[in-house]
C-alpha positions in Angstrom: 114.2 133.4 91.8 117.9 132.1 92.3 120.7 133.7 91.2 123.6 131.8 89.2 126.8 131.2 90.6 129.8 132.7 88.7 130.9 130.7 85.6 129.5 127.5 86.0 125.7 129.0 86.6 124.6 125.9 86.9 121.9 125.6 90.0 121.7 123.0 91.9 119.0 123.7 94.3 119.7 122.0 98.1 116.1 120.7 98.9 117.2 118.0 96.0 116.8 119.4 92.7 118.7 117.2 90.4 118.7 113.2 90.1 121.8 111.8 89.4 120.4 108.3 89.0 120.7 107.9 85.0 120.1 104.8 82.9 122.8 104.2 80.0 121.5 102.6 77.6 120.9 98.7 77.6 121.0 97.0 74.4 117.8 96.6 71.9 115.9 93.3 73.8 115.5 90.5 71.4 111.8 89.8 69.7 109.7 87.5 71.5 106.3 86.3 71.4 103.7 88.1 74.5 104.9 86.6 78.1 107.4 84.0 75.8 110.6 83.4 76.0 113.0 85.8 74.2 114.2 84.3 71.1 118.0 83.4 70.1 120.3 86.5 69.2 121.6 86.6 65.6 125.4 86.7 65.0 124.8 90.2 64.3 123.5 91.0 67.5 126.1 88.6 69.6 128.8 90.2 67.5 127.9 94.1 68.6 128.0 92.5 72.5 132.3 93.5 72.9 132.5 96.2 76.2 134.2 95.0 78.5 133.9 95.7 82.4 135.8 98.7 82.1 133.9 100.5 79.3 130.4 98.9 79.8 130.0 98.9 83.5 132.4 100.7 85.4 132.8 104.0 83.1 128.5 104.8 83.0 128.4 103.9 86.8 131.2 106.7 87.8 129.8 109.3 85.2 126.5 108.6 87.0 127.8 108.7 90.5 129.9 111.6 90.2 128.0 113.7 87.4 127.9 117.6 88.8 127.3 117.1 92.6 131.3 116.7 92.9 131.8 119.8 91.3 129.0 122.0 92.6 127.6 120.6 96.1 130.9 118.8 98.1 131.7 121.9 99.5 127.7 122.4 100.4 127.4 119.3 102.7 130.7 120.0 104.4 130.2 123.5 105.0 126.8 122.9 106.3 127.3 119.8 108.6 130.7 119.5 108.6 133.5 117.2 108.8 132.0 114.5 110.9 128.9 114.3 110.0 129.6 114.7 106.1 132.1 111.5 106.4 129.2 109.8 108.6 126.6 110.8 105.6 128.7 109.3 103.0 128.7 106.1 104.9 125.7 106.1 105.6 124.3 107.1 102.1 127.2 103.9 101.0 125.8 101.4 103.4 122.3 102.0 101.4 123.0 101.9 98.1 125.6 98.4 98.8 122.6 96.7 100.2 121.3 97.6 96.4 124.3 96.6 94.8 125.0 93.2 96.6 121.4 92.4 95.4 122.3 93.3 91.6 125.3 91.3 91.9 123.0 88.7 92.9 120.6 88.7 90.1 122.7 89.6 87.8 125.2 86.2 88.4 122.0 84.1 88.8 122.2 82.3 85.3 122.0 84.3 81.7 121.5 88.1 82.0 119.5 89.2 79.1 119.0 93.5 77.6 116.8 95.3 80.2 118.6 96.2 83.1 116.6 96.8 86.3 113.7 96.2 84.4 114.7 92.7 83.1 115.8 91.9 86.9 112.7 93.0 88.6 110.1 91.2 85.9 111.5 88.5 85.4 112.2 87.7 89.4 108.9 89.6 90.7 106.6 88.8 87.6 105.4 91.2 85.1 102.8 93.2 87.2 105.7 94.3 89.1 108.3 94.6 86.9 105.9 96.5 84.7 104.7 99.0 87.0 108.2 100.0 88.1 109.5 99.7 84.5 107.2 102.3 83.2 108.1 104.3 86.3 111.7 103.7 85.8 111.2 105.2 82.0 109.7 108.1 82.6 112.3 109.1 85.6 115.0 108.6 83.0 112.7 111.0 80.5 112.0 113.2 83.5 116.1 113.3 84.1 117.3 113.5 80.8 114.7 116.9 80.6 116.6 118.0 84.0 119.9 117.7 82.6 119.5 119.4 79.5 117.8 122.3 81.4 120.8 122.9 83.7 122.9 122.6 80.9 121.1 125.7 79.4 120.9 127.4 82.4 124.8 126.7 82.8 125.6 127.7 79.2 123.3 130.6 79.5 125.0 132.2 82.8 128.5 131.8 81.6 127.7 133.1 77.8 124.3 134.9 77.7 123.4 138.5 77.7 122.7 139.8 80.9 118.5 140.6 81.4 119.6 144.0 83.5 120.8 146.4 81.0 122.3 148.8 83.7 125.0 145.6 84.5 127.9 145.3 82.0 128.5 142.0 79.6 131.6 140.6 79.5 133.2 140.1 75.8 131.9 136.6 76.4 128.7 136.9 76.9 126.9 137.1 73.1 123.6 135.1 73.6 120.2 136.0 73.9 118.2 134.9 77.0 115.0 134.3 77.9 112.3 131.7 78.4 112.1 130.8 74.4 115.5 131.0 73.8 116.6 129.2 76.5 113.9 126.4 75.2 115.5 126.8 71.6 118.5 125.7 73.5 117.4 122.8 75.1 116.1 121.7 72.0 119.1 122.0 70.0 121.2 119.7 72.8 118.2 117.6 72.9 118.5 117.0 69.1 122.2 116.7 69.7 121.6 113.9 72.0 119.2 112.1 69.5 121.3 111.9 66.8 123.6 110.2 69.2 121.4 107.6 70.4 119.9 107.2 66.5 123.2 106.0 65.4 123.4 103.2 68.2 124.7 102.7 71.8 128.3 101.5 70.6 128.6 105.5 69.3 127.3 106.3 72.4 129.9 104.2 74.5 132.6 106.0 72.4 131.4 109.3 73.8 130.9 108.6 77.5 134.9 107.4 77.2 135.7 110.9 76.1 133.4 112.5 78.6 135.0 110.2 81.3 138.5 111.0 80.4 137.4 114.8 80.7 135.8 114.6 83.9 138.7 112.0 85.2 141.2 114.9 84.0 139.5 117.8 85.9 138.8 116.1 88.8 142.3 115.6 89.3 143.0 119.6 88.3 141.0 119.9 91.4 143.0 117.6 93.7 146.3 119.2 92.2 144.7 122.2 93.1 145.0 122.0 96.8 148.6 121.7 96.9 149.7 124.2 93.9 147.0 127.6 94.5 148.2 130.0 97.2 146.0 131.2 99.3 143.4 133.8 98.5 140.5 135.6 99.3 137.5 135.0 96.9 134.5 137.6 96.4 131.6 135.6 97.4 128.5 135.8 94.7 125.9 138.9 95.3 123.0 136.0 96.3 124.8 135.0 98.9 125.6 139.0 100.5 121.8 139.3 100.5 121.4 136.6 103.9 123.6 138.2 106.6 124.8 137.0 109.2 124.8 138.3 112.8 127.8 139.7 115.5 127.6 141.2 118.3 127.5 144.5 116.9 124.7 143.5 114.6 124.1 141.8 110.9 126.9 141.6 108.7 127.1 141.0 105.2 130.1 139.1 104.4 131.5 139.5 100.8 134.6 137.8 100.7 135.7 134.4 102.0 139.1 132.5 102.1 141.1 129.9 100.6 143.8 129.1 103.4 145.3 126.5 102.0 146.1 123.8 104.7 145.6 124.6 107.6 144.9 123.6 111.3 142.6 126.2 112.5 140.4 125.9 109.6 140.3 122.0 109.8 139.2 122.8 113.3 137.0 125.0 112.3 135.1 122.8 109.4 135.0 119.6 111.8 131.8 120.5 113.8 128.0 121.2 112.2 126.8 124.8 111.1 123.9 124.6 109.8 122.8 128.3 107.9 120.0 129.0 105.3 121.2 128.0 101.9 121.9 131.5 99.8 119.9 129.4 96.4 116.6 129.0 97.9 116.5 130.5 101.2 115.3 127.6 103.2 116.9 126.6 106.8 119.4 123.5 106.3 119.4 120.5 108.4 120.8 117.1 108.8 117.7 115.3 106.7 118.2 118.2 104.0 121.9 118.2 103.4 121.7 114.5 103.2 118.8 114.6 100.9 120.9 116.8 98.6 124.1 114.6 99.2 122.6 111.5 98.2 122.1 112.2 94.8 125.8 112.2 94.3 125.7 108.5 95.4 123.3 107.4 93.1 123.2 105.9 89.7 124.7 102.2 90.3 122.2 100.6 88.2 124.4 102.6 85.1 126.2 99.1 84.4 123.5 96.7 85.0 121.6 98.3 82.3 124.3 97.9 79.6 123.7 94.5 79.9 122.5 94.1 76.5 126.1 95.1 75.2 128.5 93.3 77.5 130.8 90.4 77.1 130.0 88.7 80.0 127.1 90.2 82.6 127.2 88.2 85.0 131.0 89.0 85.6 131.2 92.5 84.4 128.1 93.9 86.6 129.5 92.5 90.0 133.0 93.4 89.6 132.2 96.7 87.4 129.4 98.3 89.9 131.8 97.7 93.2 134.8 98.9 91.8 133.0 102.7 90.7 131.0 102.3 94.1 134.6 101.9 96.4 136.4 104.7 93.8 133.8 107.2 94.1 133.3 106.4 98.0 137.3 107.5 98.2 137.5 110.9 96.1 134.2 112.0 97.9 135.3 111.7 101.7 139.2 112.6 100.4 137.6 115.5 99.0 135.9 116.3 102.1 138.9 115.6 103.8 140.8 118.3 101.7 138.0 121.0 101.6 137.8 121.0 105.6 141.8 121.5 106.1 141.8 124.8 103.0 138.6 126.2 103.2 136.9 128.4 105.9 133.3 128.4 106.8 131.9 131.3 105.1 133.5 130.4 101.3 131.8 126.7 101.8 128.6 128.2 102.9 128.1 131.2 100.4 129.4 130.1 97.1 128.9 126.8 95.7 131.5 127.2 93.1 134.1 128.1 95.0 136.3 125.2 93.0 136.3 127.2 89.8 138.0 129.8 91.9 140.4 128.0 93.9 141.3 125.7 90.1 144.8 126.3 88.4 142.7 126.8 85.4 139.3 128.5 86.4 137.1 126.9 83.2 138.5 123.2 84.1 135.7 122.8 86.5 132.8 124.4 84.1 133.9 122.4 81.4 133.5 119.1 83.8 130.0 120.5 84.8 129.2 120.9 81.0 130.6 117.2 80.0 129.1 115.7 83.2 125.3 117.3 82.9 125.9 116.3 79.0 126.7 112.3 79.2 123.7 113.2 81.9 121.3 114.3 79.4 122.1 111.3 76.8 122.3 108.4 79.1 119.3 109.2 80.5 117.5 109.5 76.7 118.7 106.0 75.7 118.5 104.7 78.8 114.5 105.7 78.5 114.4 104.2 74.8 116.2 101.2 76.1 113.2 100.6 78.7 110.1 101.5 76.4 111.7 99.1 73.9 111.8 96.3 76.2 108.3 97.2 77.5 106.8 97.4 74.3 108.3 93.9 73.6 106.8 92.0 76.6 103.7 93.2 75.5 102.6 94.1 78.9 100.8 97.5 77.7 99.3 95.6 74.7 98.6 97.6 71.1 99.6 101.1 73.3 103.4 100.3 72.6 103.5 98.7 69.5 105.1 101.4 67.5 107.9 101.2 70.0 108.8 97.5 69.1 110.2 98.4 65.5 113.8 98.4 65.1 116.6 99.7 62.6 118.5 97.1 60.4 121.3 97.0 63.0 118.8 96.9 66.1 119.0 99.8 67.2 114.8 101.1 68.6 114.9 104.2 66.6 111.3 104.2 67.4 111.6 104.0 71.3 114.3 106.8 70.5 111.9 109.2 69.1 109.4 108.5 71.4 111.6 109.2 74.1 112.6 112.3 73.2 109.6 113.7 71.9 108.5 113.2 75.9 112.0 115.1 76.7 110.9 118.1 75.2 107.5 118.4 76.2 109.1 118.0 79.9 111.5 120.7 78.6 108.3 123.2 77.9 107.9 123.1 82.0 111.0 125.8 82.4 112.4 124.9 85.9 112.2 121.1 87.3 112.8 121.5 91.0 109.6 120.1 91.7 110.2 116.8 89.0 113.7 116.4 90.5 112.7 115.4 93.3 109.8 112.7 92.2 112.7 111.9 89.3 114.7 110.4 92.4 111.9 108.9 94.3 111.3 107.0 91.3 114.7 105.8 91.4 114.4 105.0 94.6 111.9 102.9 94.3 113.3 100.8 91.8 116.4 100.4 93.6 113.7 99.1 96.5 112.0 96.9 93.6 115.4 95.0 93.0 116.1 94.4 97.0 112.8 93.4 96.9 113.3 90.7 94.0 116.2 89.5 95.4 114.6 89.0 99.0 111.7 87.2 97.2 114.5 85.0 95.4 116.3 84.5 98.7 113.3 83.3 100.6 111.7 81.6 98.2 114.4 79.1 98.6 114.1 78.0 94.8 116.5 75.4 94.1 117.6 77.2 90.9 118.3 80.3 92.5 122.4 80.0 93.0 123.8 83.1 92.4 127.8 83.2 92.1 128.1 86.1 94.1 127.1 85.2 97.5 127.9 88.1 99.2 124.4 88.8 100.5 122.0 87.8 102.5 118.2 88.6 103.2 119.0 91.4 105.9 120.9 93.0 103.5 118.0 92.6 101.1 115.9 94.3 103.8 118.8 97.0 104.9 118.4 98.3 101.0 114.7 98.0 101.1 114.4 100.2 104.4 117.0 102.2 103.3 115.9 103.8 100.3 112.3 103.8 101.7 113.8 106.1 104.3 115.2 108.0 101.8 112.0 108.3 100.0 110.1 109.9 102.5 113.3 111.7 103.7 113.4 113.8 100.5 109.5 114.2 100.7 107.0 112.5 101.8 104.2 113.2 100.0 105.8 112.8 96.8 107.0 109.2 98.3 103.5 108.2 99.5 101.8 109.7 95.6 104.8 107.4 93.9 104.0 104.0 96.1 100.2 104.8 95.1 100.9 105.2 91.4 103.0 102.2 91.4 100.1 100.0 92.9 97.5 101.5 90.1 99.8 100.4 87.4 100.6 97.0 89.3 96.3 96.2 89.2 96.2 97.8 85.9 98.7 95.3 84.5 97.7 92.4 86.5 94.1 92.8 84.9 95.0 93.8 81.5 98.0 91.9 80.3 98.5 88.8 78.9 99.5 86.0 81.1 103.5 85.6 81.1 105.7 82.5 80.5 108.5 84.0 83.1 107.4 82.2 86.5 106.2 84.4 89.5 107.6 84.2 92.4 104.6 84.4 94.1 104.1 81.3 93.5 107.7 80.0 95.1 106.8 81.8 97.9 103.1 80.4 98.8 104.7 76.8 98.2 107.5 77.9 100.9 105.0 79.4 103.1 102.9 76.7 103.1 105.2 73.7 103.3 106.5 75.4 106.3 102.9 75.4 107.8 101.8 71.9 106.7 104.9 70.6 108.5 103.8 72.5 112.1 99.8 71.5 111.0 99.7 68.3 113.9 97.1 65.8 113.2 97.8 64.8 116.7 96.9 68.1 118.1 93.1 68.0 116.8 90.5 69.0 118.2 86.6 69.3 117.3 86.5 72.9 119.0 88.1 73.9 115.7 87.1 70.7 113.5 85.9 71.7 109.7 84.6 69.6 106.7 87.5 68.9 104.5 85.8 67.6 101.5 86.4 65.3 98.4 83.2 65.6 95.8 83.7 63.0 93.2 82.6 64.3 89.4 81.7 62.1 86.5 81.5 64.8 83.8 81.5 68.3 85.1 79.2 69.3 82.6 76.1 67.7 84.7 77.9 68.6 88.1 78.0 72.1 88.0 74.9 73.1 90.4 76.3 70.5 92.6 79.8 71.8 92.6 78.6 75.4 93.6 76.5 74.1 96.5 79.3 72.1 97.9 81.5 75.3 97.9 79.4 77.0 100.5 79.3 74.5 102.6 83.3 74.3 102.8 83.7 76.7 105.8 87.3 77.4 105.0 88.1 73.8 104.7 89.8 71.8 101.6 87.9 71.1 99.0 88.9 68.9 96.5 87.1 67.7 93.0 88.3 64.3 92.2 87.3 62.5 89.1 88.3 58.9 88.4 89.4 57.5 84.6 89.3 54.0 84.2 92.1 52.7 82.3 95.5 51.2 82.7 98.7 52.7 82.6 100.2 49.3 81.4 98.5 49.4 78.4 98.4 53.2 77.5 101.2 55.2 75.9 101.2 58.1 78.4 99.4 59.4 81.3 95.5 60.6 79.9 95.4 62.7 83.0 98.4 65.3 82.6 96.2 67.0 79.6 92.7 67.5 81.5 94.2 69.5 84.2 94.0 72.3 82.5 90.3 71.9 81.4 89.3 70.8 85.5 91.5 74.4 86.2 89.6 76.4 84.0 87.0 74.8 85.2 87.6 76.2 88.6 88.2 79.7 87.8 85.1 79.4 85.7 82.9 78.9 88.9 85.1 81.0 90.9 85.4 78.4 93.8 88.1 77.6 96.0 89.3 74.0 95.4 91.5 71.4 94.4 91.5 69.3 91.7 92.6 65.4 92.1 92.4 63.0 88.9 93.4 59.4 89.2 93.4 56.2 86.5 91.9 53.2 87.7 90.5 49.8 87.1 87.2 50.6 88.5 85.6 53.6 90.2 85.9 51.9 93.6 89.3 51.7 93.7 89.6 54.8 92.5 87.8 56.3 94.8 90.0 54.8 97.1 93.2 56.0 95.9 91.6 59.5 96.1 90.8 59.4 100.2 94.1 57.6 100.8 96.4 60.3 98.8 94.2 63.0 98.3 95.1 66.0 100.6 98.6 66.7 102.8 99.7 66.3 105.9 97.0 68.1 108.4 94.9 68.9 105.3 93.1 66.0 104.3 89.7 65.2 103.1 87.2 64.0 106.0 84.2 64.0 104.2 83.5 62.5 101.1 80.4 63.8 99.2 78.6 61.7 95.7 76.1 62.5 93.3 72.9 59.8 94.0 73.2 56.7 91.7 69.7 57.3 89.5 68.3 57.4 86.3 67.8 61.1 85.5 69.0 62.3 82.3 72.1 65.1 82.5 71.8 68.5 81.7 74.7 70.1 80.4 75.7 73.3 82.2 78.6 74.4 80.2 77.3 75.0 77.0 78.2 78.7 77.3 81.6 78.8 79.3 80.5 82.8 79.7 77.5 81.9 81.4 77.4 80.5 84.6 74.4 78.2 84.1 72.9 77.5 80.3 70.3 76.2 79.0 71.1 72.9 77.5 70.5 71.9 74.0 69.8 68.8 72.6 72.4 66.1 74.2 72.4 64.4 71.4 73.6 66.8 69.1 75.7 69.4 70.0 75.5 72.6 68.4 77.7 74.5 66.3 78.0 76.8 69.1 79.1 74.3 71.4 81.6 72.7 69.8 83.7 76.3 68.9 83.8 76.6 72.7 87.5 76.1 73.6 87.5 76.6 77.3 86.3 72.9 78.2 87.2 69.7 76.9 85.0 67.6 78.6 82.9 64.7 77.1 79.9 65.6 75.6 77.1 63.9 77.1 74.6 61.9 75.5 70.8 60.7 75.9 70.5 57.9 78.7 74.4 57.2 78.8 75.7 59.1 81.7 73.7 58.6 85.1 73.5 61.9 87.0 77.0 63.1 88.5 78.1 59.4 89.5 77.3 57.4 86.6 79.9 56.8 83.8 83.5 57.3 84.9 85.0 57.7 80.9 85.7 55.0 78.3 81.6 54.1 78.2 82.0 52.2 81.3 78.8 52.1 83.9 79.1 52.2 87.6 76.6 49.5 88.9 74.5 49.8 91.9 76.8 47.3 93.9 79.9 49.3 93.5 78.8 52.6 94.2 77.0 51.4 97.6 80.5 49.2 98.2 82.2 53.2 97.5 79.8 54.1 100.7 80.7 51.1 102.8 84.6 51.6 101.7 84.5 55.6 102.7 82.7 54.6 106.5 85.7 51.6 107.1 88.0 54.4 106.8 86.2 56.8 109.3 85.0 59.3 106.5 81.8 61.2 106.8 79.5 60.2 103.6 76.9 62.4 101.6 74.4 61.6 99.0 73.5 64.7 97.2 70.7 64.4 94.6 68.7 66.3 92.4 71.2 69.2 91.9 70.8 68.6 87.9 69.2 71.8 88.1 70.3 73.7 91.0 70.7 77.8 90.5 72.6 79.0 93.4 71.4 82.7 92.3 68.1 81.9 91.2 67.7 79.5 94.9 69.1 82.4 97.1 67.0 85.0 95.1 63.4 84.0 94.7 61.2 86.4 93.1 59.5 88.9 95.6 56.3 88.2 93.8 56.1 84.2 94.9 53.6 83.4 98.0 56.3 83.0 100.5 57.7 86.5 99.3 61.5 85.8 98.8 61.9 84.0 101.7 64.7 80.7 101.6 64.4 77.5 103.8 67.1 74.7 104.5 64.8 71.9 106.5 66.5 69.7 108.3 65.7 65.9 109.3 68.2 64.8 112.2 67.0 61.3 112.3 67.3 58.0 111.1 64.0 58.1 108.8 64.7 54.3 108.3 64.5 53.3 111.9 62.0 54.7 113.4 62.7 52.3 116.5 65.9 53.6 117.1 65.4 57.8 116.8 67.7 59.9 118.2 68.1 63.1 118.1 71.9 63.2 119.8 73.8 60.6 118.2 77.1 61.5 116.3 75.4 61.3 112.6 72.3 63.9 114.1 75.2 66.2 115.5 77.0 65.9 112.2 74.0 66.2 109.9 73.2 69.5 112.1 76.5 71.0 111.8 76.4 71.2 107.9 73.5 72.5 108.0 74.4 75.3 110.5 77.8 75.8 108.6 75.7 76.4 105.5 73.6 79.1 107.1 77.0 80.7 108.4 77.7 81.4 104.5 77.0 85.2 103.4 74.6 84.2 100.9 72.7 81.9 103.1 72.6 84.0 106.0 68.7 85.0 105.3 68.0 81.6 105.3 65.9 80.1 108.1 66.4 76.2 109.3 63.6 74.4 110.0 64.6 71.4 112.1 61.4 68.7 112.3 60.7 67.0 115.1 59.1 63.1 114.9 56.9 62.4 117.4 55.0 59.4 118.2 51.9 59.4 120.3 52.2 58.8 124.0 55.1 60.6 123.9 55.3 64.1 125.4 55.2 66.8 122.2 56.3 69.7 124.3 59.4 68.0 126.5 60.7 66.7 123.3 60.7 70.0 122.0 61.8 72.0 124.6 64.7 69.4 125.2 65.5 69.9 121.4 65.3 73.4 121.9 67.7 73.3 124.9 70.5 71.3 122.5 70.2 73.7 119.9 70.7 77.0 122.6 73.6 74.7 123.8 75.3 74.5 120.4 74.5 78.4 119.5 72.8 77.3 116.6 69.5 79.3 115.4 66.6 77.4 114.2 62.8 76.9 114.4 61.5 73.4 115.6 58.2 72.0 113.9 57.0 68.9 115.7 55.6 66.4 112.9 53.6 63.6 114.3 54.3 60.6 112.4 52.2 57.5 114.2 50.1 56.6 110.9 54.0 56.4 109.1 55.7 54.2 111.9 52.5 51.8 111.8 54.0 50.9 108.5 57.3 50.0 110.0 57.8 46.2 109.6 58.7 44.2 112.8 61.8 42.9 110.3 64.3 45.9 110.4 66.0 43.9 107.1 62.9 44.1 105.0 61.7 47.4 105.1 58.4 47.8 102.7 57.8 50.0 99.7 54.9 51.4 101.4 56.7 52.9 104.5 59.1 54.3 102.3 56.7 56.1 100.0 54.7 57.0 103.4 57.9 58.6 105.2 58.5 60.5 101.6 54.8 61.6 101.5 55.3 63.1 105.1 58.3 65.0 103.9 56.7 66.9 100.9 53.7 67.7 103.1 55.8 69.5 105.4 57.5 71.6 102.3 55.3 74.5 102.9 56.8 76.7 101.4 59.3 74.3 99.8 62.8 74.5 100.8 66.3 75.9 99.1 67.8 71.9 100.2 67.0 69.2 102.5 69.6 67.7 104.9 68.9 63.9 105.7 70.3 61.0 107.9 71.7 58.6 105.9 71.8 55.1 107.4 75.0 52.5 106.9 74.7 50.0 104.5 74.1 46.9 105.2 76.9 44.5 106.7 75.5 41.5 104.0 76.7 43.1 100.4 73.8 41.3 99.1 71.6 43.6 100.1 73.3 46.7 98.6 71.0 46.7 95.7 67.8 46.7 98.2 69.7 49.2 100.3 70.0 51.7 97.5 66.3 51.1 96.2 65.1 52.5 99.8 66.9 55.4 99.9 65.9 56.5 95.9 62.5 55.7 97.7 63.0 57.9 100.4 64.4 61.0 98.6 62.1 60.4 95.5 60.8 64.2 93.9 62.4 66.2 97.1 64.4 68.4 95.3 67.9 68.8 96.5 68.8 66.3 98.9 71.3 65.5 100.9 72.1 62.3 103.2 74.6 63.0 105.7 76.6 60.1 107.2 78.9 61.5 110.3 81.1 59.2 111.6 83.2 61.3 113.9 81.9 64.2 116.9 82.2 67.6 115.6 80.5 69.4 117.8 81.1 70.6 121.4 79.4 72.9 123.7 82.5 73.7 126.0 84.5 77.0 125.2 
């Protein structure tokens, strides 16, 4: 236990026992809906906002930055560190807080600032997750800070007027109050009730009270300055606790019992210039530059006091910068003047052994005691009302759901009385701990975390370069923001590294909790602005002229008619994008000239909800065109940006398969479809997706109906394929993916004859032209590349690639197999090679390749089916070019249909650009 100092008896441990960071009250936050804009204030609320810069910003900030440190620890700092290091400490400390002040001024002058102070700034700049977590920590810091100051005031009162616990010590006539734990708790409760009454009346009463306290503190401060000149040199008796730590001299340990106030003497100044770190007599801890700096830093904080009054100011945007900067400059001058006067008039022993010496040298000793009482009561009151305003703002923003809903209630005058009561109750609970030396460090760290968050908010707004961020206060840059963040972080770990780490971890935990549980807000997310800024910068750096085949990746445009029938294909294509661009494209038929507005704007939310629901990484691009062909051309021309443009077009196959609705129940990835001609009542109640319901016979698989009942014709479908190849786009046709379920495919039952094995079959030869088959042309290599990419995806790594080598009689099967194996080795593709004789099929191949017989196509189809033991999850086939004669488009599509009939999930692939290299 540390012994109380005479008269003042207010203890501030040298290891940061008190936090001077306080939150004067912010006005009540106007009611609004969750995540929505705040409602307009009523005339009565606007009438209450009539605090000027001086009363609303300067006074609260000065009281917060002066507090009791100016009375009790200014001598400690000079006595331990010397005048040189003391001034250096103030310069460093004020440099740190000045960076945060600049950030506060910048944010506060960027448009209208509502009630909520630092919490409002952070939440509206960094989003609800960051703002809510910091806001809750800000609230807890204010609660603990209020209890801290109440206990400090109780100790000061008991030290002055309490009866001594030691009966052998004679009591003075003024020591009449009983002492002890429960008596101290009773006194603390009484002080807290007094603060509660002031806060329940309202912020306007508090403003008047702080003005009176401000006058008292300024008067006491004036008497201190006068005393240095008016009081004669004298010898002062040191407290008994200071005499228990003797100093050493040549003859042995000596415990000084007195020290001198010398008045202004050069010898005294010279003796106080250099540092002389000793043991702090109140804690028994050896002091150092770091520990003294941590204690001194408490007296430099409290800069948020003015910004927290934003809801009660006439003009927050002008008052906060002017008032805060004025208060910071004023306190900096006062602290340095006091340091110089103390160094010139008090010897080193007095400064190190009596922290209450300002009382002994004052022209009237009780003045300093009154100053301590006033500043401490002001601190407790401002922390309590500040905590209530923060709690009220958190409740109104609905970041914690119903847990804080009672705190929304206000009186007829707009005072959040329930928040005040909750804050008072928590302060009362903290009072039961009795001593708050540990909590004091945590409170300081919490406030520093808030300061760093404000700097981070300003930094994010500056880096985002958003046009709407144009504060009228321009005396800041991103460099000042970074210095503020680094300075606050250093101070946090300098005070207590363990508590700093725990506080950051607690903040991150709250951030994740709010992210997953809170409703979506309409405040805007700074992360989106930063992402946009960075993406634009890197897109400009992505030069298509520097593309190289070594770094090729698929960039896919998947055309989707109706997502209800295309879920299986959408999820499968997500697996072969290999971190490349993936765009879901959709064409709606129509003419904007005949429509009152763009019909696509209302559809984007449903498409984006689909992307979220399927958990895929894709963009959405919709277009309005007079035909599907023109719409696909539009998307191929305009999709993407810079070096990120689709290089591969994927279409669903054109056939007569009936579609099945896979979005009947949005809570499940795949649900069994009801009768598509009569959507069930349950289906109609699903609000998540607003896509057209499927009807029997009216929608062709994946690429059939494109809105308004119009059907895509076979001629136009093949023309789209030809257009894409002319534009040097790779083309993929996907068939039989209407029943594809990724989960079932990748997790087959172990009881199956194939024991859960998964296979991917690859046929890298043009089956429609056996006379010109080759395994090393551009298209075959592209097909191998896509199959390899699929095999590299986490879920498909266990799949086995089966590569089928079609051979004819008379050719060396072993030689062809070795040649293909060598190619796969050079391409680093792991696959099993299966030679397949196809002489019987080739015999049916006509001499006129322009007219393939159905018998040949059916024979090749049967050949593929016969090799499916066990059946593969998906097949990769070679897609030949469409014929140059457009009259043969229908025949071309018929050939593809016969080739792939009943094969299951199949991709017909045609590549037009090299995508594989054997170079390093």
